[in-house]
N, C-alpha and C positions, 0 to 999 in steps of 0.2 A: 504494500500500500504506500502510495506517495505521501511524503511528509506534508502537513498542512502549510499553506502559504504563510510566510513570515510577514507580519504587518510592517509597513514602512516606519522608520523612526520618526517621532514627532519633530516638527520644526523647532528651532531654538525659541525659548520663551521670550516674549517681549514684555512680560509683566515686570513691574519694578520689584526690587528685592524686598523681602518682608521687613517691616519695621518692628523692632523690639523695644519695649519700654525700658527706661532706666532701671526700674526695679528688677525686671527679668534678667537684664545683663549682669546686674550685681548679684544675682542669685538669691534675692529676697522676695517674699510674697508681695503681690500687687493686689490691692483691694480697692473697691469702689464704694463709697458711701453716698447715696443720693440724698437730695433735699437737705443739705447742710446749709444753714443761713450764711450768706456771704459776710465777710468782715467789712468794715467801713472803708471808704476810699482813702487813698494815701494823700495827705495834704501837700506833699512835695511834688505830686504829679498833676499836670493839667488835664489828664484824661480820666479813663475809667479804671486805672490801676488800683487793685485792692491792696490794703495794708494789713498784713497778718497781726500787727500790734493792736489793731482795733477789732479784735475778735468778738463776735456776737456771743451773748451769754448762753443762748440755746446751744450754739456750736460747742462752747466750752463745756457745757453739761454733757453733751454727747461724748466728748473725749474722756471726761472724768469717769463717767459711769461705765464706759467700755473697758477701761484698764484698771479700775480700782474697786474695792469693796468698802461698804460703810465702816468707818473707823480708821481707814488708812490715812496716812499722811500724804498730802499733796503739796509740793513746793512749787511756787510760781515765781519765776525769775523774769524780771522785765525784759521785753515788754508786753505780754497780753494782759498783765495788770489786773484791773478790777474785775473784768468779766470772768476770768478763770478763778479768781479768788472767791467771788460770790457764788459761782456755780458749784465749787467744791464744798463750801460750807452748807449750802442749801441741800446738797445731796448726802449730808451726814458724814462728810469726810473732814478730817482735821486739815486746815489749810494754813499755809505759811507763805507770805510774800516777802521777797527781798527788795526793799526800797532802795533806790539808787542815790537818794539824797535826803537830807532832813525835810525839805519841803515835800518831796514825794512821800515820805513816811507819814507826815501829817495829813496829806491829802487822802492817802489810801485809808488811814484810820478813820477819817471823817466819813468817807464814802461807805465804809463798812458799818459804821454806827447808823447811817441813814438808810442803807440798802438791805440790811439783814434783819430778820425777825429776832427779837431779843432772846428767843429760845435757842437759836443756833449761833448767835453772835460770839459766844465763847469759843467756838470751833475755829475761828479765823483770827490770825495774828499777823502783825507786820513787824519785820526786823530790819533796822537800818543797816547800812554798810554795803548793800548791793551784792553782786556775785562773789566779791572777794571775801565776804563774811563767812562763806562756807569753806574757805581755804584756811580759816583760823582754827587751830587745833582745839580751841576751847568751845567750839560750836556744838552744843549738845544734840542738835537735830541731825548732825551729819550721820550718814549711813542708815537713816530711818525711813526715808520716803519710798512709798510704792510707786509714785509718779512724780516727775518733774515736768513742768510745762514752760516753754519759752517760745519766742517768735523771732523770725528773721525776715526783715523787710529789705528787698533788694534795691529799692529806689534810693539813689543818693540824696542825702540831705533830709531824709524822713525824720521828723522829730518824734520822740516817744510820747505816748499819751500822758505821761506823768509830769508834764510841765518841764521843770529844769532837770529831770532825770537824765543822766549822761548817756546819750545814744552811742558813744564811741567805746563802749566796753570791749576790751580786747577779746577776740574769739577764744583765744587760749584760756583766759581766765573764766569766761562764761561757761565753756563746756567742761572745764576742770571742776567748776563749782557744781554743775549738774551731776557729774560723775560722783563727786563726793557726797552729794545730798542723797543719792539712791542707796537703798539696801541691796544686797546681792539679788540679782534677778529683777530689780526694779526697772522701770521704763522711763525713758525721756521722750516726750512728744514735742517736736519742733514744727510749728505752724509756719509755712512759708508760701510763696507764690512764684511761679516761674514764667508768667505770661510774656514778660518783656526781657527776661534774663534767663535764657535756656540753660546756661551753665551754673546757675545759682545753687540748685539743690546739690550739685556735686561739691561745691565749696563747703556747704553745711556738713555733708557726709564726711568730707576730709577732716574738718575741725573736730567733729564728734569722735571719729575713729582715733585721731591723734590723742584725745583725752582718755582713751582706753575703753570707749563704748563700742558695742557691737550693733551694726546696722541690721535691724530685724524686720522692718516692714515699711512699705511705701503705700500710703492711702491717698487715693484721689477723692477729694471732698467736692462733689458736684454741687453747685449752687442752684440746682433745679431738681424737681422730682422726675422720676421715670415712670411713664404710663404708656402702655402699649408699645414698648420698645422705642419710645421717643422721649426726648427731653421736653419739658414744658416750662413756660415762664413761672418763676417762683411766686409771683404775686397774682393770684387769680382775680383779685378785685381791681386790678389796674384797668383803665379804659382800653377798649379794644382798638387796635390800629388796623388800617387797611393792610391786606396781606403782603403787598410788596414792601410797604414801609416797615412793617413788623419784621420781615425777613432781613431787611437791610440793617435795622437797629440791632437785631440779634447778633449780627456779625461782630459787633463792637462791645458786646457784653461779656465780661470775664466769665468763663464757664466753670472754673474750678480753682481751688487752692490745693496745696500739697501738705500732707501730714507725714512727716518722716519720724519713724519710731526706732529708738535705739534701746538696747538692753545693757544693764550693768552686768559684768561677769559674775558668775556664781548662781546659786539657787537659794530660795528662802529656806 
């Protein structure tokens, strides 16, 4: 019996090479969280650039409850500031913020007094001295935190929400403080955005790794819900736009922020 005909070889593919996410290249899990409220706009940018330092309280609560249990210590290192501090205390976590200046310390304390129910107010504290405070050998909270939260805005000149809090904290000091705050196996969550600075997450990862932290997960925080395999505008109460105008406007709306998660070596 004659052999069956051999099919001709397929022509060379003209498809573009597959694109891999930064998380996949780095060998860490890549996750998507839909319907995460967007942070505020960056005051140093004339456009729609988001500022991770202006984290929404609901988004801060999502991060806190995803990675901690009631009673855990959450350390907030400027700048997500007040929103992360409020969210942690309201969720029954012990919360500690590192204020970067005396004025920042006073402002945070006043906001806590006005923004928290008296029943949970004792859960939240503010410590002056900024990130360098956690490098002091006398810091009793060192090595106790289940979660540390910080933010990294890539827009040059972006001022911190805390008024005269120093935005120029050396990254080496910042991430060393985060590492020292965490208990073994504790997590650091860095809120950032890469819409206009594609290499920015790589810089954050490099600084955190240099401090001895392990890159564990990359979360895409979508600022819109997913329904029927489509992204939808996050504000259903907004006035309807003509179809073309809405499509054009949507091209200029930031779609997501990045949440980079790192782990302290060891286990609880």
